[in-house]
C-alpha positions as CSV (number, residue, x, y, z in Angstrom):
1,M,-29.9,17.1,-9.4
2,K,-28.8,16.4,-5.8
3,I,-31.0,13.3,-5.8
4,I,-29.6,12.0,-9.0
5,T,-26.0,12.6,-7.7
6,S,-26.8,10.8,-4.5
7,L,-28.4,7.9,-6.3
8,V,-25.4,7.5,-8.6
9,T,-23.0,7.8,-5.6
10,A,-25.0,5.2,-3.7
11,S,-25.1,2.8,-6.7
12,L,-21.3,3.1,-7.2
13,L,-20.7,2.4,-3.5
14,V,-22.9,-0.7,-3.6
15,A,-21.1,-1.9,-6.7
16,N,-17.7,-1.4,-5.1
17,I,-18.8,-3.2,-2.0
18,A,-20.1,-6.1,-4.1
19,M,-16.9,-6.3,-6.1
20,A,-14.8,-6.2,-2.9
21,E,-16.6,-9.1,-1.5
22,T,-16.0,-11.3,-4.6
23,S,-12.9,-13.4,-4.7
24,P,-10.7,-13.1,-7.8
25,A,-11.1,-15.6,-10.6
26,S,-7.4,-16.2,-10.6
27,V,-4.2,-15.6,-8.6
28,D,-0.9,-14.9,-10.4
29,G,1.4,-17.9,-10.1
30,A,-1.3,-20.3,-8.9
31,S,-3.7,-22.5,-10.7
32,T,-7.4,-21.9,-10.2
33,V,-9.0,-25.4,-10.0
34,S,-12.5,-26.7,-10.4
35,I,-14.1,-29.1,-7.9
36,E,-13.3,-31.9,-10.3
37,V,-9.6,-31.0,-10.5
38,A,-9.5,-30.5,-6.8
39,A,-11.0,-34.0,-6.2
40,D,-8.2,-35.4,-8.4
41,L,-5.6,-33.5,-6.5
42,F,-7.2,-34.9,-3.3
43,A,-7.0,-38.4,-4.6
44,D,-3.4,-37.9,-5.5
45,G,-2.5,-36.8,-2.0
46,A,-2.2,-33.1,-2.4
47,Q,-2.2,-31.2,0.9
48,F,-5.3,-29.1,1.4
49,I,-5.1,-26.0,3.6
50,D,-8.3,-24.6,5.1
51,V,-7.7,-20.8,5.8
52,R,-11.2,-20.1,7.2
53,K,-11.9,-18.8,10.7
54,P,-12.1,-21.4,13.4
55,S,-15.8,-21.2,13.8
56,D,-16.2,-22.2,10.1
57,V,-13.9,-25.2,10.5
58,E,-15.9,-26.4,13.5
59,D,-18.8,-26.9,11.1
60,G,-16.8,-29.2,8.9
61,R,-13.7,-29.2,6.6
62,I,-12.3,-31.2,3.7
63,A,-11.1,-34.6,5.1
64,G,-7.4,-34.4,6.1
65,A,-7.2,-30.6,5.5
66,V,-4.8,-28.6,7.7
67,H,-6.4,-25.6,9.3
68,L,-4.2,-22.4,9.2
69,D,-6.4,-19.4,9.8
70,S,-5.2,-16.9,7.2
71,K,-5.6,-14.0,9.6
72,T,-3.7,-15.5,12.6
73,E,-1.8,-18.7,11.8
74,L,-0.7,-18.7,8.1
75,T,3.0,-18.0,8.0
76,E,5.7,-19.3,5.8
77,E,7.0,-21.4,8.7
78,A,3.6,-22.8,9.6
79,L,3.0,-23.8,6.0
80,A,6.4,-25.4,5.7
81,E,5.5,-27.7,8.6
82,H,2.8,-29.3,6.4
83,V,4.0,-29.1,2.8
84,A,7.3,-28.7,1.0
85,T,7.7,-25.9,-1.5
86,T,7.6,-28.3,-4.5
87,E,4.6,-30.3,-3.4
88,P,1.1,-29.6,-4.5
89,V,-1.0,-27.5,-2.1
90,V,-4.6,-26.5,-2.4
91,F,-6.0,-23.4,-0.6
92,Y,-9.7,-23.1,0.1
93,C,-12.2,-21.0,2.2
94,N,-15.9,-20.3,1.8
95,G,-16.2,-19.9,-1.9
96,H,-16.6,-16.8,-4.1
97,S,-17.5,-14.5,-1.2
98,C,-14.4,-15.3,0.7
99,L,-11.1,-13.6,-0.1
100,R,-8.9,-15.7,2.3
101,S,-7.9,-18.5,-0.1
102,A,-6.8,-16.1,-2.8
103,A,-4.7,-14.2,-0.4
104,A,-3.2,-17.4,1.0
105,A,-2.4,-18.7,-2.5
106,E,-0.7,-15.4,-3.3
107,M,1.4,-15.6,-0.1
108,A,2.5,-19.2,-0.9
109,V,3.6,-18.2,-4.4
110,S,5.5,-15.3,-2.9
111,W,7.2,-17.8,-0.5
112,G,8.4,-19.9,-3.5
113,Y,5.8,-22.6,-3.6
114,T,5.7,-24.0,-7.1
115,S,2.5,-26.1,-7.2
116,V,-0.1,-23.8,-5.7
117,H,-3.8,-24.5,-6.4
118,Y,-6.6,-22.1,-5.6
119,L,-10.0,-23.7,-5.0
120,R,-12.2,-20.7,-5.6
121,D,-15.4,-22.6,-5.1
122,G,-14.3,-23.6,-1.6
123,F,-15.7,-25.8,1.0
124,P,-19.4,-25.2,0.2
125,E,-19.0,-26.5,-3.3
126,W,-16.8,-29.4,-2.1
127,E,-19.6,-30.4,0.4
128,A,-22.3,-30.0,-2.2
129,F,-20.5,-32.5,-4.5
130,G,-20.6,-35.0,-1.7
131,L,-16.8,-35.2,-1.5
132,P,-15.1,-36.3,1.8
133,I,-15.4,-34.0,4.8
134,E,-14.9,-34.3,8.5
């Protein structure tokens, strides 16, 4: 019985870890956008905010994106320097295994931003589609 209990406990732990490492499908108050919609927003001049850690950004980012590391640089004041509360803003990080863009979108909504877009697929998918990077 102890072995079964241990296996069940281990399975639940692994499941919880896996769930914790998956970004949410949506963020209240924000629009979750596909790569195609994000590309349209990009073409229309929306401000993209890269919230990944600096070492990730060194390997490339969406062309023209502003880097505001969600752990150290993303504040209401820092965001306001780059985008007005009524302008469209797109947050991204490293895709479904990254929680940073969801947290950043949630913060922007709480700060009164009204056109918040959450690119859940993130930079890897953007790059895979051959969209502009730098």
